[in-house]
N, CA, C and O atoms as CSV, one atom per row, in Angstrom:
chain,resi,resn,atom,element,x,y,z
A,1,UNK,N,N,22.798,17.599,56.683
A,1,UNK,CA,C,22.586,18.628,55.687
A,1,UNK,C,C,23.758,18.667,54.708
A,1,UNK,O,O,23.571,18.899,53.514
A,2,UNK,N,N,24.969,18.437,55.224
A,2,UNK,CA,C,26.146,18.446,54.354
A,2,UNK,C,C,26.037,17.343,53.299
A,2,UNK,O,O,26.411,17.553,52.145
A,3,UNK,N,N,25.522,16.157,53.690
A,3,UNK,CA,C,25.366,15.052,52.752
A,3,UNK,C,C,24.407,15.418,51.639
A,3,UNK,O,O,24.677,15.120,50.476
A,4,UNK,N,N,23.302,16.052,51.963
A,4,UNK,CA,C,22.323,16.444,50.953
A,4,UNK,C,C,22.942,17.437,49.978
A,4,UNK,O,O,22.723,17.335,48.771
A,5,UNK,N,N,23.709,18.395,50.484
A,5,UNK,CA,C,24.378,19.356,49.602
A,5,UNK,C,C,25.334,18.647,48.663
A,5,UNK,O,O,25.406,18.983,47.481
A,6,UNK,N,N,26.082,17.655,49.183
A,6,UNK,CA,C,27.014,16.903,48.347
A,6,UNK,C,C,26.278,16.124,47.262
A,6,UNK,O,O,26.738,16.050,46.122
A,7,UNK,N,N,25.129,15.541,47.622
A,7,UNK,CA,C,24.334,14.783,46.658
A,7,UNK,C,C,23.803,15.722,45.575
A,7,UNK,O,O,23.839,15.394,44.389
A,8,UNK,N,N,23.312,16.885,45.989
A,8,UNK,CA,C,22.811,17.848,45.009
A,8,UNK,C,C,23.910,18.271,44.045
A,8,UNK,O,O,23.679,18.366,42.840
A,9,UNK,N,N,25.100,18.524,44.569
A,9,UNK,CA,C,26.221,18.897,43.712
A,9,UNK,C,C,26.576,17.770,42.755
A,9,UNK,O,O,26.866,18.012,41.583
A,10,UNK,N,N,26.554,16.543,43.252
A,10,UNK,CA,C,26.847,15.398,42.389
A,10,UNK,C,C,25.823,15.302,41.266
A,10,UNK,O,O,26.183,15.024,40.122
A,11,UNK,N,N,24.560,15.529,41.579
A,11,UNK,CA,C,23.515,15.498,40.570
A,11,UNK,C,C,23.691,16.570,39.521
A,11,UNK,O,O,23.459,16.333,38.335
A,12,UNK,N,N,24.101,17.751,39.952
A,12,UNK,CA,C,24.339,18.846,39.013
A,12,UNK,C,C,25.500,18.493,38.093
A,12,UNK,O,O,25.425,18.706,36.882
A,13,UNK,N,N,26.576,17.953,38.667
A,13,UNK,CA,C,27.724,17.584,37.853
A,13,UNK,C,C,27.402,16.423,36.923
A,13,UNK,O,O,27.966,16.323,35.834
A,14,UNK,N,N,26.501,15.549,37.348
A,14,UNK,CA,C,26.113,14.397,36.540
A,14,UNK,C,C,25.649,14.823,35.168
A,14,UNK,O,O,26.114,14.282,34.165
A,15,UNK,N,N,24.756,15.768,35.101
A,15,UNK,CA,C,24.229,16.218,33.820
A,15,UNK,C,C,24.986,17.432,33.301
A,15,UNK,O,O,25.345,17.474,32.125
A,16,UNK,N,N,25.232,18.406,34.143
A,16,UNK,CA,C,25.902,19.632,33.713
A,16,UNK,C,C,27.314,19.405,33.246
A,16,UNK,O,O,27.785,20.096,32.343
A,17,UNK,N,N,28.000,18.452,33.837
A,17,UNK,CA,C,29.381,18.184,33.461
A,17,UNK,C,C,29.521,17.720,32.035
A,17,UNK,O,O,30.531,17.997,31.386
A,18,UNK,N,N,28.532,17.025,31.540
A,18,UNK,CA,C,28.591,16.543,30.163
A,18,UNK,C,C,28.597,17.709,29.192
A,18,UNK,O,O,29.409,17.740,28.267
A,19,UNK,N,N,27.711,18.657,29.388
A,19,UNK,CA,C,27.612,19.792,28.477
A,19,UNK,C,C,28.885,20.622,28.472
A,19,UNK,O,O,29.322,21.076,27.414
A,20,UNK,N,N,29.484,20.827,29.635
A,20,UNK,CA,C,30.661,21.668,29.740
A,20,UNK,C,C,31.910,20.994,29.186
A,20,UNK,O,O,32.821,21.680,28.722
A,21,UNK,N,N,31.970,19.679,29.225
A,21,UNK,CA,C,33.196,18.996,28.846
A,21,UNK,C,C,33.226,18.565,27.386
A,21,UNK,O,O,34.210,17.968,26.949
A,22,UNK,N,N,32.198,18.842,26.637
A,22,UNK,CA,C,32.134,18.358,25.279
A,22,UNK,C,C,33.241,18.906,24.383
A,22,UNK,O,O,33.563,18.281,23.373
A,23,UNK,N,N,33.833,20.051,24.718
A,23,UNK,CA,C,34.904,20.613,23.902
A,23,UNK,C,C,36.077,19.643,23.789
A,23,UNK,O,O,36.704,19.533,22.736
A,24,UNK,N,N,36.364,18.952,24.870
A,24,UNK,CA,C,37.525,18.079,24.912
A,24,UNK,C,C,37.196,16.644,24.537
A,24,UNK,O,O,38.090,15.897,24.142
A,25,UNK,N,N,35.953,16.244,24.650
A,25,UNK,CA,C,35.579,14.864,24.453
A,25,UNK,C,C,35.102,14.604,23.032
A,25,UNK,O,O,34.839,15.528,22.263
A,26,UNK,N,N,35.000,13.335,22.710
A,26,UNK,CA,C,34.444,12.909,21.431
A,26,UNK,C,C,32.998,13.400,21.347
A,26,UNK,O,O,32.305,13.464,22.362
A,27,UNK,N,N,32.549,13.743,20.159
A,27,UNK,CA,C,31.200,14.283,19.996
A,27,UNK,C,C,30.145,13.255,20.386
A,27,UNK,O,O,30.314,12.062,20.136
A,28,UNK,N,N,29.045,13.721,21.005
A,28,UNK,CA,C,27.979,12.800,21.399
A,28,UNK,C,C,27.249,12.223,20.178
A,28,UNK,O,O,27.272,12.793,19.087
A,29,UNK,N,N,26.613,11.093,20.398
A,29,UNK,CA,C,25.839,10.432,19.352
A,29,UNK,C,C,24.391,10.400,19.815
A,29,UNK,O,O,24.103,10.081,20.968
A,30,UNK,N,N,23.479,10.737,18.898
A,30,UNK,CA,C,22.051,10.718,19.193
A,30,UNK,C,C,21.367,9.787,18.199
A,30,UNK,O,O,21.598,9.875,16.993
A,31,UNK,N,N,20.520,8.894,18.714
A,31,UNK,CA,C,19.805,7.971,17.846
A,31,UNK,C,C,18.355,7.848,18.282
A,31,UNK,O,O,18.051,7.801,19.474
A,32,UNK,N,N,17.465,7.796,17.299
A,32,UNK,CA,C,16.040,7.709,17.566
A,32,UNK,C,C,15.681,6.291,17.988
A,32,UNK,O,O,16.104,5.321,17.359
A,33,UNK,N,N,14.891,6.176,19.068
A,33,UNK,CA,C,14.405,4.891,19.550
A,33,UNK,C,C,12.916,5.053,19.867
A,33,UNK,O,O,12.552,5.389,20.994
A,34,UNK,N,N,12.068,4.817,18.884
A,34,UNK,CA,C,10.633,5.028,19.058
A,34,UNK,C,C,10.357,6.502,19.243
A,34,UNK,O,O,10.747,7.318,18.407
A,35,UNK,N,N,9.679,6.859,20.344
A,35,UNK,CA,C,9.401,8.279,20.606
A,35,UNK,C,C,10.486,8.938,21.451
A,35,UNK,O,O,10.332,10.079,21.887
A,36,UNK,N,N,11.596,8.212,21.683
A,36,UNK,CA,C,12.714,8.729,22.475
A,36,UNK,C,C,13.936,8.961,21.588
A,36,UNK,O,O,14.059,8.385,20.507
A,37,UNK,N,N,14.824,9.807,22.066
A,37,UNK,CA,C,16.132,10.008,21.446
A,37,UNK,C,C,17.173,9.578,22.481
A,37,UNK,O,O,17.221,10.125,23.583
A,38,UNK,N,N,18.000,8.601,22.125
A,38,UNK,CA,C,19.060,8.152,23.031
A,38,UNK,C,C,20.301,8.983,22.766
A,38,UNK,O,O,20.747,9.115,21.626
A,39,UNK,N,N,20.853,9.544,23.838
A,39,UNK,CA,C,22.091,10.299,23.747
A,39,UNK,C,C,23.210,9.544,24.429
A,39,UNK,O,O,23.051,9.054,25.547
A,40,UNK,N,N,24.336,9.452,23.756
A,40,UNK,CA,C,25.516,8.815,24.340
A,40,UNK,C,C,26.658,9.818,24.259
A,40,UNK,O,O,26.980,10.327,23.185
A,41,UNK,N,N,27.263,10.093,25.408
A,41,UNK,CA,C,28.356,11.058,25.518
A,41,UNK,C,C,29.628,10.290,25.853
A,41,UNK,O,O,29.587,9.290,26.570
A,42,UNK,N,N,30.768,10.765,25.327
A,42,UNK,CA,C,32.016,10.015,25.415
A,42,UNK,C,C,33.146,10.822,26.043
A,42,UNK,O,O,33.146,12.053,26.036
A,43,UNK,N,N,34.115,10.076,26.589
A,43,UNK,CA,C,35.392,10.656,26.992
A,43,UNK,C,C,36.245,10.796,25.734
A,43,UNK,O,O,35.900,10.270,24.676
A,44,UNK,N,N,37.365,11.513,25.864
A,44,UNK,CA,C,38.297,11.690,24.746
A,44,UNK,C,C,38.742,10.370,24.133
A,44,UNK,O,O,38.910,10.270,22.917
A,45,UNK,N,N,38.932,9.352,24.977
A,45,UNK,CA,C,39.432,8.067,24.482
A,45,UNK,C,C,38.343,7.224,23.813
A,45,UNK,O,O,38.621,6.121,23.342
A,46,UNK,N,N,37.113,7.728,23.766
A,46,UNK,CA,C,36.024,7.007,23.102
A,46,UNK,C,C,35.178,6.158,24.029
A,46,UNK,O,O,34.156,5.619,23.603
A,47,UNK,N,N,35.581,6.023,25.300
A,47,UNK,CA,C,34.754,5.257,26.232
A,47,UNK,C,C,33.528,6.086,26.628
A,47,UNK,O,O,33.562,7.316,26.606
A,48,UNK,N,N,32.457,5.394,26.986
A,48,UNK,CA,C,31.191,6.057,27.294
A,48,UNK,C,C,31.283,6.778,28.628
A,48,UNK,O,O,31.698,6.198,29.632
A,49,UNK,N,N,30.892,8.051,28.631
A,49,UNK,CA,C,30.854,8.876,29.829
A,49,UNK,C,C,29.454,8.833,30.445
A,49,UNK,O,O,29.297,8.699,31.659
A,50,UNK,N,N,28.436,8.949,29.577
A,50,UNK,CA,C,27.063,9.014,30.056
A,50,UNK,C,C,26.117,8.654,28.921
A,50,UNK,O,O,26.385,8.950,27.756
A,51,UNK,N,N,24.999,8.007,29.272
A,51,UNK,CA,C,23.990,7.705,28.268
A,51,UNK,C,C,22.604,7.730,28.888
A,51,UNK,O,O,22.411,7.396,30.057
A,52,UNK,N,N,21.652,8.136,28.072
A,52,UNK,CA,C,20.276,8.201,28.527
A,52,UNK,C,C,19.385,8.688,27.404
A,52,UNK,O,O,19.833,8.851,26.269
A,53,UNK,N,N,18.122,8.918,27.723
A,53,UNK,CA,C,17.164,9.269,26.674
A,53,UNK,C,C,16.475,10.606,26.947
A,53,UNK,O,O,16.393,11.089,28.076
A,54,UNK,N,N,15.988,11.169,25.844
A,54,UNK,CA,C,15.229,12.416,25.845
A,54,UNK,C,C,13.852,12.129,25.264
A,54,UNK,O,O,13.687,11.245,24.423
A,55,UNK,N,N,12.880,12.880,25.720
A,55,UNK,CA,C,11.538,12.826,25.140
A,55,UNK,C,C,11.064,14.267,24.997
A,55,UNK,O,O,11.039,15.020,25.971
A,56,UNK,N,N,10.692,14.641,23.788
A,56,UNK,CA,C,10.263,16.009,23.506
A,56,UNK,C,C,11.299,17.039,23.969
A,56,UNK,O,O,10.942,18.102,24.478
A,57,UNK,N,N,12.584,16.715,23.787
A,57,UNK,CA,C,13.663,17.639,24.122
A,57,UNK,C,C,14.017,17.707,25.597
A,57,UNK,O,O,14.857,18.517,25.990
A,58,UNK,N,N,13.395,16.874,26.424
A,58,UNK,CA,C,13.676,16.865,27.878
A,58,UNK,C,C,14.265,15.523,28.285
A,58,UNK,O,O,13.983,14.489,27.679
A,59,UNK,N,N,15.091,15.564,29.328
A,59,UNK,CA,C,15.622,14.319,29.880
A,59,UNK,C,C,14.440,13.458,30.312
A,59,UNK,O,O,13.511,13.934,30.964
A,60,UNK,N,N,14.492,12.173,29.934
A,60,UNK,CA,C,13.374,11.287,30.255
A,60,UNK,C,C,13.893,9.857,30.339
A,60,UNK,O,O,14.587,9.388,29.437
A,61,UNK,N,N,13.557,9.178,31.411
A,61,UNK,CA,C,14.009,7.802,31.589
A,61,UNK,C,C,15.309,7.732,32.367
A,61,UNK,O,O,15.693,8.674,33.059
A,62,UNK,N,N,15.979,6.595,32.239
A,62,UNK,CA,C,17.199,6.336,33.009
A,62,UNK,C,C,18.428,6.932,32.318
A,62,UNK,O,O,18.596,6.809,31.105
A,63,UNK,N,N,19.282,7.580,33.118
A,63,UNK,CA,C,20.569,8.092,32.672
A,63,UNK,C,C,21.644,7.414,33.506
A,63,UNK,O,O,21.518,7.317,34.726
A,64,UNK,N,N,22.697,6.946,32.853
A,64,UNK,CA,C,23.780,6.257,33.549
A,64,UNK,C,C,25.090,6.968,33.238
A,64,UNK,O,O,25.384,7.273,32.082
A,65,UNK,N,N,25.871,7.227,34.276
A,65,UNK,CA,C,27.198,7.838,34.130
A,65,UNK,C,C,28.265,6.810,34.481
A,65,UNK,O,O,28.064,5.956,35.346
A,66,UNK,N,N,29.404,6.904,33.796
A,66,UNK,CA,C,30.513,5.971,33.991
A,66,UNK,C,C,31.804,6.748,34.197
A,66,UNK,O,O,31.951,7.872,33.716
A,67,UNK,N,N,32.742,6.132,34.920
A,67,UNK,CA,C,34.067,6.728,34.999
A,67,UNK,C,C,34.875,6.250,33.792
A,67,UNK,O,O,34.364,5.487,32.972
A,68,UNK,N,N,36.111,6.683,33.677
A,68,UNK,CA,C,36.929,6.331,32.515
A,68,UNK,C,C,37.267,4.843,32.448
A,68,UNK,O,O,37.691,4.355,31.400
A,69,UNK,N,N,37.082,4.113,33.561
A,69,UNK,CA,C,37.328,2.672,33.576
A,69,UNK,C,C,36.084,1.876,33.198
A,69,UNK,O,O,36.110,0.645,33.200
A,70,UNK,N,N,34.985,2.577,32.871
A,70,UNK,CA,C,33.750,1.901,32.483
A,70,UNK,C,C,32.878,1.476,33.653
A,70,UNK,O,O,31.875,0.789,33.460
A,71,UNK,N,N,33.250,1.878,34.865
A,71,UNK,CA,C,32.451,1.536,36.045
A,71,UNK,C,C,31.355,2.574,36.243
A,71,UNK,O,O,31.584,3.771,36.064
A,72,UNK,N,N,30.159,2.110,36.614
A,72,UNK,CA,C,29.046,3.033,36.871
A,72,UNK,C,C,29.374,3.925,38.055
A,72,UNK,O,O,29.867,3.460,39.082
A,73,UNK,N,N,29.091,5.220,37.897
A,73,UNK,CA,C,29.265,6.155,39.006
A,73,UNK,C,C,27.935,6.734,39.454
A,73,UNK,O,O,27.817,7.236,40.571
A,74,UNK,N,N,26.917,6.664,38.574
A,74,UNK,CA,C,25.605,7.191,38.935
A,74,UNK,C,C,24.532,6.643,38.005
A,74,UNK,O,O,24.773,6.385,36.826
A,75,UNK,N,N,23.350,6.474,38.567
A,75,UNK,CA,C,22.152,6.161,37.788
A,75,UNK,C,C,21.102,7.167,38.226
A,75,UNK,O,O,20.820,7.312,39.415
A,76,UNK,N,N,20.530,7.857,37.258
A,76,UNK,CA,C,19.526,8.882,37.532
A,76,UNK,C,C,18.270,8.583,36.728
A,76,UNK,O,O,18.335,7.929,35.688
A,77,UNK,N,N,17.133,9.060,37.207
A,77,UNK,CA,C,15.869,8.872,36.508
A,77,UNK,C,C,15.157,10.207,36.341
A,77,UNK,O,O,15.116,11.031,37.254
A,78,UNK,N,N,14.603,10.395,35.163
A,78,UNK,CA,C,13.864,11.611,34.861
A,78,UNK,C,C,12.495,11.252,34.294
A,78,UNK,O,O,12.320,10.215,33.654
A,79,UNK,N,N,11.543,12.122,34.541
A,79,UNK,CA,C,10.220,11.997,33.944
A,79,UNK,C,C,9.847,13.358,33.382
A,79,UNK,O,O,9.525,14.288,34.121
A,80,UNK,N,N,9.896,13.457,32.048
A,80,UNK,CA,C,9.604,14.724,31.362
A,80,UNK,C,C,10.432,15.886,31.904
A,80,UNK,O,O,9.905,16.968,32.165
A,81,UNK,N,N,11.733,15.651,32.070
A,81,UNK,CA,C,12.650,16.700,32.492
A,81,UNK,C,C,12.761,16.899,33.996
A,81,UNK,O,O,13.585,17.688,34.458
A,82,UNK,N,N,11.940,16.191,34.760
A,82,UNK,CA,C,11.982,16.325,36.222
A,82,UNK,C,C,12.651,15.108,36.847
A,82,UNK,O,O,12.453,13.975,36.407
A,83,UNK,N,N,13.445,15.364,37.880
A,83,UNK,CA,C,14.091,14.276,38.604
A,83,UNK,C,C,13.001,13.437,39.261
A,83,UNK,O,O,12.070,13.970,39.865
A,84,UNK,N,N,13.131,12.109,39.136
A,84,UNK,CA,C,12.122,11.245,39.734
A,84,UNK,C,C,12.731,9.929,40.191
A,84,UNK,O,O,13.786,9.511,39.714
A,85,UNK,N,N,12.056,9.299,41.110
A,85,UNK,CA,C,12.470,7.970,41.561
A,85,UNK,C,C,13.803,7.954,42.265
A,85,UNK,O,O,14.280,8.961,42.788
A,86,UNK,N,N,14.387,6.772,42.257
A,86,UNK,CA,C,15.640,6.558,42.977
A,86,UNK,C,C,16.842,6.852,42.082
A,86,UNK,O,O,16.905,6.412,40.934
A,87,UNK,N,N,17.785,7.598,42.631
A,87,UNK,CA,C,19.064,7.869,41.990
A,87,UNK,C,C,20.123,7.180,42.849
A,87,UNK,O,O,20.003,7.123,44.073
A,88,UNK,N,N,21.149,6.664,42.200
A,88,UNK,CA,C,22.229,5.987,42.920
A,88,UNK,C,C,23.561,6.594,42.523
A,88,UNK,O,O,23.808,6.862,41.347
A,89,UNK,N,N,24.421,6.809,43.516
A,89,UNK,CA,C,25.758,7.356,43.307
A,89,UNK,C,C,26.764,6.432,43.983
A,89,UNK,O,O,26.628,6.118,45.165
A,90,UNK,N,N,27.787,5.991,43.223
A,90,UNK,CA,C,28.846,5.163,43.765
A,90,UNK,C,C,30.114,5.980,43.874
A,90,UNK,O,O,30.491,6.677,42.932
A,91,UNK,N,N,30.768,5.899,45.003
A,91,UNK,CA,C,32.054,6.568,45.204
A,91,UNK,C,C,32.909,5.667,46.090
A,91,UNK,O,O,32.636,5.506,47.280
A,92,UNK,N,N,33.931,5.093,45.502
A,92,UNK,CA,C,34.822,4.156,46.189
A,92,UNK,C,C,34.007,3.054,46.845
A,92,UNK,O,O,33.422,2.237,46.135
A,93,UNK,N,N,33.944,2.995,48.177
A,93,UNK,CA,C,33.214,1.914,48.842
A,93,UNK,C,C,31.881,2.393,49.427
A,93,UNK,O,O,31.378,1.806,50.385
A,94,UNK,N,N,31.319,3.443,48.860
A,94,UNK,CA,C,30.076,4.015,49.381
A,94,UNK,C,C,29.004,4.096,48.294
A,94,UNK,O,O,29.278,4.506,47.166
A,95,UNK,N,N,27.797,3.705,48.645
A,95,UNK,CA,C,26.641,3.824,47.758
A,95,UNK,C,C,25.651,4.773,48.410
A,95,UNK,O,O,25.299,4.608,49.578
A,96,UNK,N,N,25.203,5.766,47.656
A,96,UNK,CA,C,24.209,6.717,48.158
A,96,UNK,C,C,22.981,6.625,47.274
A,96,UNK,O,O,23.073,6.663,46.047
A,97,UNK,N,N,21.830,6.504,47.919
A,97,UNK,CA,C,20.552,6.450,47.222
A,97,UNK,C,C,19.771,7.716,47.557
A,97,UNK,O,O,19.578,8.047,48.726
A,98,UNK,N,N,19.328,8.412,46.528
A,98,UNK,CA,C,18.523,9.616,46.711
A,98,UNK,C,C,17.180,9.356,46.050
A,98,UNK,O,O,17.124,9.002,44.872
A,99,UNK,N,N,16.108,9.527,46.793
A,99,UNK,CA,C,14.772,9.306,46.252
A,99,UNK,C,C,14.137,10.661,45.965
A,99,UNK,O,O,13.995,11.494,46.860
A,100,UNK,N,N,13.756,10.873,44.703
A,100,UNK,CA,C,13.130,12.128,44.284
A,100,UNK,C,C,11.636,11.933,44.056
A,100,UNK,O,O,11.197,10.907,43.537
A,101,UNK,N,N,10.872,12.933,44.453
A,101,UNK,CA,C,9.449,12.999,44.147
A,101,UNK,C,C,9.175,14.409,43.648
A,101,UNK,O,O,9.360,15.378,44.384
A,102,UNK,N,N,8.730,14.530,42.385
A,102,UNK,CA,C,8.480,15.839,41.765
A,102,UNK,C,C,9.717,16.739,41.806
A,102,UNK,O,O,9.608,17.928,42.103
A,103,UNK,N,N,10.869,16.186,41.515
A,103,UNK,CA,C,12.157,16.896,41.484
A,103,UNK,C,C,12.620,17.409,42.847
A,103,UNK,O,O,13.512,18.254,42.918
A,104,UNK,N,N,12.025,16.911,43.920
A,104,UNK,CA,C,12.408,17.305,45.273
A,104,UNK,C,C,12.917,16.058,45.999
A,104,UNK,O,O,12.329,14.983,45.887
A,105,UNK,N,N,14.016,16.212,46.745
A,105,UNK,CA,C,14.557,15.080,47.486
A,105,UNK,C,C,13.586,14.676,48.584
A,105,UNK,O,O,13.235,15.479,49.448
A,106,UNK,N,N,13.154,13.409,48.538
A,106,UNK,CA,C,12.250,12.870,49.553
A,106,UNK,C,C,13.038,12.149,50.647
A,106,UNK,O,O,12.659,12.188,51.818
A,107,UNK,N,N,14.136,11.490,50.262
A,107,UNK,CA,C,14.960,10.800,51.256
A,107,UNK,C,C,16.346,10.534,50.684
A,107,UNK,O,O,16.544,10.506,49.470
A,108,UNK,N,N,17.304,10.339,51.599
A,108,UNK,CA,C,18.687,10.022,51.234
A,108,UNK,C,C,19.157,8.909,52.160
A,108,UNK,O,O,19.003,8.992,53.378
A,109,UNK,N,N,19.733,7.868,51.569
A,109,UNK,CA,C,20.305,6.763,52.340
A,109,UNK,C,C,21.700,6.486,51.808
A,109,UNK,O,O,21.942,6.571,50.604
A,110,UNK,N,N,22.615,6.155,52.706
A,110,UNK,CA,C,23.984,5.825,52.303
A,110,UNK,C,C,24.421,4.543,52.958
A,110,UNK,O,O,24.050,4.246,54.094
A,111,UNK,N,N,25.218,3.782,52.227
A,111,UNK,CA,C,25.791,2.558,52.744
A,111,UNK,C,C,27.276,2.567,52.441
A,111,UNK,O,O,27.702,2.997,51.370
A,112,UNK,N,N,28.051,2.091,53.387
A,112,UNK,CA,C,29.492,2.024,53.206
A,112,UNK,C,C,29.930,0.589,53.412
A,112,UNK,O,O,29.526,-0.051,54.383
A,113,UNK,N,N,30.746,0.081,52.515
A,113,UNK,CA,C,31.250,-1.286,52.617
A,113,UNK,C,C,32.384,-1.312,53.630
A,113,UNK,O,O,33.397,-0.632,53.467
A,114,UNK,N,N,32.202,-2.094,54.660
A,114,UNK,CA,C,33.223,-2.232,55.699
A,114,UNK,C,C,33.962,-3.547,55.568
A,114,UNK,O,O,34.861,-3.837,56.358
A,115,UNK,N,N,33.594,-4.344,54.583
A,115,UNK,CA,C,34.171,-5.679,54.484
A,115,UNK,C,C,35.604,-5.639,53.995
A,115,UNK,O,O,36.006,-4.730,53.270
A,116,UNK,N,N,36.350,-6.619,54.394
A,116,UNK,CA,C,37.725,-6.765,53.927
A,116,UNK,C,C,38.072,-8.249,53.940
A,116,UNK,O,O,37.429,-9.040,54.630
A,117,UNK,N,N,39.075,-8.610,53.187
A,117,UNK,CA,C,39.509,-10.005,53.158
A,117,UNK,C,C,40.469,-10.252,54.318
A,117,UNK,O,O,41.316,-9.419,54.643
A,118,UNK,N,N,40.312,-11.405,54.921
A,118,UNK,CA,C,41.190,-11.771,56.034
A,118,UNK,C,C,42.065,-12.937,55.577
A,118,UNK,O,O,41.568,-13.960,55.105
A,119,UNK,N,N,43.366,-12.761,55.728
A,119,UNK,CA,C,44.300,-13.853,55.366
A,119,UNK,C,C,44.521,-14.750,56.569
A,119,UNK,O,O,44.807,-14.274,57.668
A,120,UNK,N,N,44.390,-16.034,56.357
A,120,UNK,CA,C,44.627,-17.015,57.448
A,120,UNK,C,C,45.910,-17.752,57.205
A,120,UNK,O,O,46.287,-18.613,58.000
């Protein structure tokens, strides 16, 4: 249950964090792509924080979040504003997959990398 709560919090910060941090960051850019609007949000230094698309004013399609080093930290999917499909969260050596159906968590899986290099 603790893992699910952590995943939910991560999901909230994924999207909510962008709106709250815009005061300090470079202004977002919005561009029309067919019937979608692509939004790109930035860190202060100009690197991409998050990008994804909107349809009819709602989150729609794939959203990707990055850390300040440009590494992916999350991939989320929306369908007309509702969480859908598989979401992925990377944290250090751990990958968490959350599967959403109708904005409700259907399953959660986590993998941790145990590999290390061995010097001979």
